[in-house]
N, C-alpha and C positions, 0 to 999 in steps of 0.2 A: 146557502153555502156561506161560510166565512171563514175568514185568514185564522190560522192559529199559530202562534209563537211557541216556541219551544217549552215553554211552563204551561202554556194550555194546552199541547198535545198532550203532555206528563200529565196534568188532571186530567185531560178526557178519557187518557188510558186508563186511567184508575177507575173509572166511570165504566169502560166498556168492557175489559179483562175479565172481571169478574162474571159478569151477566151473559157472558156472549158463548155460546156453544162453536162456532167458528172463529177462531182467533189465527189468523195467518199475516206473520211476520216478516217483510223480508226488505232485507238492508244489506246493502254492500259491508259494512264494517260492524264488529260487535265487539263488545268490552262485557269484561267478568261482572264489574259493577252492573251492568244494565242488563245483563244476563239473570243477576241472581236479585233484582229489584221485579222484572217482569216475572219470576217464577214465584214471589209472594202474591202478584194479583191474580195470576194467568189461570182461570177454570179449566182444568186440563180436560180432554176428549180424543179422541179419535182425529179431530178437526184442528186440534193446536200445531202448527207448522213455523220453523223459524227455517228462510233461505237465505245465504249470504254468499259472498263473491267467493271467499275461501282459496285464493292463489297462493300458492306457495311463499312469495315474495310479499303479501298483506300479512301471512304470519308470521314471517320473518321481522316485518316492518314494524308489528305490535298492532296493527290494524284491525287484524282479524285475531281474536284470543282463543286459542283452540280448548284452553279451559272452560270458557264462557259457551262454547257447545257439549262438553262433557256435563256440564252442570245440568243442561236443558234436554239432554238426553237421559240422564238420570231420572230427572222429572216427569219422563215418558214424553215429552216434545220431539214430534217429528223434526228432523235436521237435513237438511239439502244444502249444496253448494253448484253455483252458477256462475263460472268463472267471468262471464262477462255481464254479469248484473251491475247496473248502477243506480236502479230503481230504489227508492224508498216508500214503502206504500204498508199502511193497517189496517189490514183488511178483518171486518167484525159480520155478524150476521145481515145485519142491514145497512152499514155504512162502509164506506172506504175513505182511507184519509192519503191523500197523497204529500209527502213531506218532505222538504230537504233535510230531515235528522235522520241520522243514524241510529242505530240501536247501541247507542253508548253513552258514557255518563255526560260527555258535553253535547251529544244531540238529544236529549233528554233533560238538560238543566238538572242533574242529578248531582253535580259538583258546583263550586262557587265560582267557577270562570265557564259558564257554559257557551258554546256556539250562538250567534244569532241565528235562529232557523225560521222558515215560515212552509207553513204548509195549509191545505184545505182539504174538508171534509165534506162526503155526497153522498148521497143514496146508492147501494151496490146496484148496480144491474148485470142482468143476464150476462150481457157483454164483457164488464169488468171480471166475471166470477170466469169468463173463458178463457181471458186472457191471461190471468194470474193461474189456472189451472195447466194453461199450457206451459209457462213457465217453470212451474212445478214438476208436471210430466220429465220435460227433457233435463231435470237436474241431476246431480249427481247425490244420490242417498247415503247417508252419514251414518253409521252405527258406533256401538262404543269399541268394536274392535279395529274398523277402518280407522277410527279417530287414534287408537291408542298407536297404530302403525304411521299415521302421519306424524303423531307427537314423536316417537322416535326416530323417524327420519330427519325429522326437524333438530333433535339434539345431535344427531351425528353428522349435522352440516359444518364446514369450516366458514366460518361466520367473519373470520380475516380479510374475505376474498369480498368481492362485490355482491351486494345482493340487490343489485336492479337484474331484472328479466329472469327471475328463479321460475324453475318448473316443476311439477309435479311431475316421480317417476311414472310412466304408462301405466304399471302393476298397482298403481296407488290412487290414480284419476284420470279415466276413461271417461271423455263427455261427448255425447249425442245430441246436438242441439239443433234449432233452425240454423239456414245457411244465410248470412247477410253480406252485401256488399262491402261493409267493412270488415269484415273476415279474411279480404282478399288485398295483395298490396296494390297500394293506391299512390299515386302522385304525391310525394311531401313524404310518405313514409317509409320508403324504400331502404333508408338508412338504417331503420330498427334491424334490432338484432337477429331476429324471426325469419328475417329474410337475409342474413348472413353467416348462419350457422345450422348445420344441418338438423341437430339434435334439436334446435329450438324450431327450426321448418316442420320436421315431421311431427309437432305435436299442436300444430295450431290446425283449426277448423277448415280450411282452403286445402292443406297438403291433404288430411284424411280424407276430404270428400273427393280427391282427384285418385287417389289410390284404393278408394272403395269402389271407384266407377269400374275403374281400369282392371281391378281383381273381379268384379261380379261379372263382368262381359269375358272375361279370361281373354281375351283377345288385344290387339292394337285397335288402339282408336282414334280417328280423326278430328283435327281443328271443330270440324265445322260439326261432327257429331257431340264432341262436348260443349260446344258453346249451346246448342240448343239444350241438352242436358242441365246446365249451370242456370240457364234463362228458366228453365222449369222449376229448377229447385230455389231459387231465391225466394226469401219470404218478404223481401222490402214492398214498399206501398207507398208512391207507384213504383212498380217495375222499373231498373234501368231499360234505357234504348240497347237495342241488339249491338250497334257497335260499343256500347260501354261495356257490355259483358264481353265483348271478342278484345278489347283493350284489357282488362281485368285478366281473362284466363290467356293471354300474350305476356302479361307480367309475372302470373305464376308459372308458366311453362319455363321462361328466361331462368326463372330463379330456380326450379329444379334442374334444369339441365345445368346450372352452373355448379349445382351444391350436391345433390343427390348422384352417390355412387356404388347405391346400394339396392334400392326397390327400383325404383322408375325409368326409363331412356326415352327422350325425346331424337327423334330422327325428323329429316327433312327429306323427304324425296318428292320431286317436281314442285319445288318449294311451297312445299305444306309441311305441316306438321304431324306426327303421329306420336302416341304415347304408348308404350307399352311396358310389360313387368320385365325385367332384366332376365328373371330366372325364364319366360319363353324366348327372349331373345339367345341368350348364351346355351 
């Protein structure tokens, strides 16, 4: 294994891209310059894929270029989005490169003033493949039709207002991914907009998990039952203590109780907490 700076990574990709049947590139950010460069070297196959974070605020702030995704789709590359993605990996037949370099001109030294980046190349293992495949399985798959709808939505935004904490509407972006402690309101993050505005809360993975559990059972659920379900659903390794799971759930229910006047209702019989659908109560 050896460290690769941004220029060495670019040159290594030039070697690997044309000869690899499997080319998986996962990068939080993407630029049109880098996508065009990639297309010039990529050996297209059904195994060609690019996974980006793709959040609406990324698009509006220019770190995720929808034109770059269009270019790749038109070349036959599979494209996905995962809103929690921060990793940057370049995965080929026999090797995988983990790097700080995004798929951008600055990240791959395709401009005069690139970022200072470092990465490392190693032989790909079966475990590496499983991790990468799991990320792809949970991604929102993007085609030209969906991309056009996203482009139209962005063009219709009033960007004279704040561009922080923008989210895609549910009809464009519905994500089903593994559940982690970081998806829940934690100490130090309670002032974030998603925990103070229902329209943002409703799009969080934590709220969607809670709503899905209640809708699936179609009955009122106790705090104890939900604690066990949450503990079993978390993918963190190591798993948190049960006491920490209780605190996470308690924080979420407190926020739901304060903000949700549409779907879920929290009641407290005998000093416990019960979560139910408002449609069942009313």
